C-alpha positions in Angstrom: 21.7 0.8 -19.3 20.5 1.1 -15.7 18.0 -1.2 -13.6 16.0 0.2 -10.5 14.0 -1.5 -8.0 10.7 0.1 -6.4 9.9 -1.0 -3.4 8.2 -0.3 0.2 10.5 0.7 2.7 9.8 -0.4 7.3 8.0 2.9 7.3 5.5 1.4 4.1 7.1 4.3 1.9 8.0 3.9 -1.7 11.8 3.5 -2.2 13.9 3.8 -5.5 17.1 2.1 -5.2 19.1 1.7 -8.4 21.1 -2.1 -8.7 24.4 -2.6 -9.8 25.2 -3.6 -13.1 28.6 -5.6 -14.0 30.5 -4.9 -16.8 28.9 -7.0 -20.2 32.5 -8.8 -20.1 32.2 -9.7 -16.7 29.2 -11.8 -16.7 28.6 -15.2 -18.0 25.1 -15.2 -15.8 23.8 -12.8 -13.7 20.5 -12.7 -12.2 19.5 -8.8 -10.6 15.9 -10.5 -9.4 14.4 -13.9 -10.4 10.5 -13.0 -9.3 7.6 -15.3 -11.5 5.8 -13.6 -14.2 2.3 -13.7 -14.7 1.3 -11.5 -18.3 3.6 -9.1 -20.1 1.6 -6.2 -20.9 2.7 -3.5 -23.9 1.2 -0.5 -23.8 1.4 4.0 -24.8 0.6 6.7 -22.7 0.2 10.7 -24.2 2.6 13.0 -23.4 1.1 14.8 -21.0 -0.6 11.7 -19.4 -0.1 11.6 -15.4 -0.9 9.1 -12.6 -1.9 10.2 -8.8 0.5 8.3 -6.5 -1.5 4.7 -5.7 -0.5 0.8 -5.1 0.2 -1.0 -7.5 -2.1 -4.0 -7.3 0.8 -6.1 -8.7 4.6 -5.9 -9.5 5.8 -4.7 -12.6 9.0 -4.7 -14.8 8.7 -0.8 -16.2 10.8 -0.6 -19.8 10.6 3.1 -21.6 10.9 2.4 -25.3 10.5 6.2 -25.7 10.5 9.2 -24.2 10.6 9.6 -20.2 8.9 7.7 -17.5 9.1 10.3 -14.7 8.2 9.2 -11.2 7.6 10.8 -8.2 7.9 9.6 -4.5 5.8 10.9 -1.3 8.8 12.3 -0.2 9.0 15.0 -3.1 12.2 13.4 -5.1 11.7 12.5 -8.7 13.2 9.8 -11.0 13.6 10.0 -14.7 13.7 6.1 -16.4 14.7 7.2 -20.0 14.6 4.7 -23.5 16.7 1.2 -21.5 16.4 1.3 -18.0 14.4 -1.1 -16.3 12.9 0.0 -12.8 11.0 -3.5 -11.5 8.1 -1.4 -10.0 7.0 -3.9 -6.6 5.8 -1.5 -4.0 2.3 -3.5 -3.9 1.6 -2.3 -0.2 1.8 0.7 1.4 1.6 4.3 0.4 3.2 4.5 -2.7 
């Protein structure tokens, strides 16, 4: 599976980068990102749900269980996340 980080670049624009995941046989313990958690929310959206460009009020970890999560950035790039992908969404200031 894949892991990504969504964060604010130096110009305030949201940026997505893929995090390198080691092969399972190479692991003892490894932390990709370590962040405090204040709550966990499980939710569902209808297939046609769309949220306009926004800035999140707090960091989120997004893990699609069904379907595809499509994230479009202000630069026009689109990023699709599917079952088992992890997205660390930390772009809580800037442009969104």
